N, C-alpha and C positions, 0 to 999 in steps of 0.2 A: 332541667333546672340549672340555675347559675351556681357559680362557685361562692364559697363563703368569704366574707371580708375579715372576720376574726373568729377565734374560737374562745368561747366563754365557758369556763368550768364552774359549775354551780355547786357550791358548798353551803348554800343558804336554805335549801328546801327543807321544811320541817315535817312534811307529810309522813305519817307512820309507815306507809307502804314503801317509802324511799329509805327512811331511817333504819327500818328493820333489816335492810340489806347492807347496812353500813355505808350507805351512800348519802348524798346531800349533806345536811348539817351534822350528820353523825360523824363525818370526818373531822369536825372540830374537836372531837375527843382524841384524835390520832394525828397530831400535827406533823410528825415525821413521816407517816404514811402519806399524808397529803403532799408533803414535800417531794417524796419519791414519785408520786403520780404527776405532779406539776413539772418536775424536772424531765421526766420521760416525755411528756406532752410537748414541752418546750423544745426538746432535742429532735422531736419527730416531725415538726412542721416549721414552715417559714412564716406563716401568718402571725399577726399579733395574737398573743394569748392573754386573756384576762381571767380573773377569778372573782366570784362573789362569795363572801363569808358572812357569818353572823358574829355577835360579840363573844359567843362561846356556847357551851352546851346548856348551862344554867347559870344562875347568878353566883353560885359558889365556884364556878369554873369559867371566869371571864379571861379568855386567852387570845383575843383578836390581835393584839399587838404581836404576840409570839408567832401566830400563824401568818400574819402579814409580813413579818421579817423573813420567815422561811420562804414564803411565796416570792418575795423580792429576790432572795438568794437563788431560787430556782429559775429565775429569768422571766417571771411574769411581767407583762408590760403595764398593767393597771389593776387596781383592786377596788371592788365595790363592797361596801360594808353596810349591812342592815343593822340598825341600832337596837336589835333585840336578840335574846338568846333563843336557842331552839325550844326550850321549855316555855318561853313566853308565847310561842306561835306568833299571833298578831295582836295580843292583848296588851293593855297598858300603853304607855307612851314610849316611843323610841328614845333611846339614850344618845343624844347627839354629842354629849361631852366625851363619851367613850370612843365615838367615831373620830373625834378630834385627836385623841391620843394615838390612834393609828396613823392619822395624817402626819403627826409630829415624829413618828417612829421610822418612817420610810421615805425614800427619795422619789419613788415612782408615783404617778398620779393616783389619788384616792377619790372614789366616787361615793358620796353620802346618800344613804337610802333610808326611808322610813318617815311616814307621817307628813309628807309634803303634799298639801292639797290646794294651797292658796299662794298668792303673791307674797303675802306676809310670811308664810312658812318658808318660802324660798329665801327671802332676805335673812331670816333668823338662822336657818341651817347653814347657810354659807358663812355667816358671821361666827357661829359657835364652832363649826368644824374646821373652817379654813380650807375646805376641800376644793379641788379643781372643777368638779362637776357634781351634778345631782341626778339621781335616778328616781323615776316615777314608777310606781307599781300599781297598787290597788286603786289609787285615785284616778286612774285612766279607765276604770271599768264604767262603761256607759258615758264616758266623758273624754273622747279622743281629742277634743279641742284643748285639753289642758297643756299639751306640749306647745302648741302655737301660742297660747296665752302666756305661758311662763317664759318662752323664748322672747316674745315681743316685750314683755315686761323687763326682762334682764337687759335688753338692748336699749330700751327707751324710757323705762320707769313709768310707762303708761299701761293702764289696765284696759283690756278689750272687753266689750260687752258679751253677754251670754248669747249662745247661738239661738237663732229664731226657730220657731216651730217647724217651718219649712226645711231649714237646714238640718234639724234633728231628723225629720222624716227621710229626707234624701240620703243622709248618712246611714240610717238604718237599712234603707233599701240597698244601698251599695254594699254594706256589710253583709247582708244576706246573700247577695249575688256572688260576692267573693267567697263566702263560705260554701255555697253550692258548687262553685267552680273547683274549689280545693278539696272538699270532702264528700261531695255528692249530696243530693237533695235530702235523703232520709236523715243522715246525721246532721246536716246543716240546719234543717228546720228545728230539730230538737235542741241543738246548741244555741240557736238564735232565741229560743224562749228565755234562756238565762240572760243573754245580752239585752233582750227587750226589757226585762225586769230592771236591769241596771239603767238603761236609757230613760226609763219612765219613773225612776225613783224620785219621790218628792213632788211629782207632777199632780196637779188637781185631777182627780179621777183616775190616778195611776193604778190603784188596786183593781178597779174594774177592767182596765186595759190589760193588766197582767193576767187576769183570769181568762180573758179572751185569747191572748197570745198563747197561753199554756195549753189550750185545747186545739190549736191549729196543727194540721197534719201535712200540709203541702206548701210548696213555695208560692204558688199562685194565691192561695188563701192568705198567706202571711203578707204578701205584697198588697193585696186588697185591703186587709185590715189596717196596715200602716197608712195607706192612702185615705181610707175612710175616716180614721180617727185622728190622724195627725197632720194631714195636708189640708 
């Protein structure tokens, strides 16, 4: 395996199994503990260190600016901010204005995250937050083309067309092969069921396809189904 290019410390994960261990977004409740961890991490490695945070624990405790300032003091090189609290999980609309407050409070780069799905969203979040970069999360599920689309739009102001059905199928096949290589066939096939559901969301006949994919047990059968129904 190759070496890492950066170390990204995740204080944004809201999952109960993470939070109950005082990890992930639970650290938003303990800013000075987060500072100690980030300082120790910064002093231990020469690689760039970034951190992802949320706006706070809940709407009564919005402290992203405080945490961002401490992260900057600890020597972090950049901060990504998800525009929701931990208690929000992924509900409601991301609060881009609060991300902008973080941008105004620190000198290091701030990366805006939350609800960017279209070219119009990209324009608006950059305008509202003033951030140097934008992070894409759930919008990439079943849609890996979003990165190419938004990068192209940012550079040219032109919108790219949607991927063809053939491109969709070929991408799914490559995705499956990479999963098999990385995790082995048994796990890969079962994880690919979830990805196949995302890839076919909104497609005519998608529900029937998802039912077929969810019953597949082998790599060969998965490849066969993709070629049969999508190529």
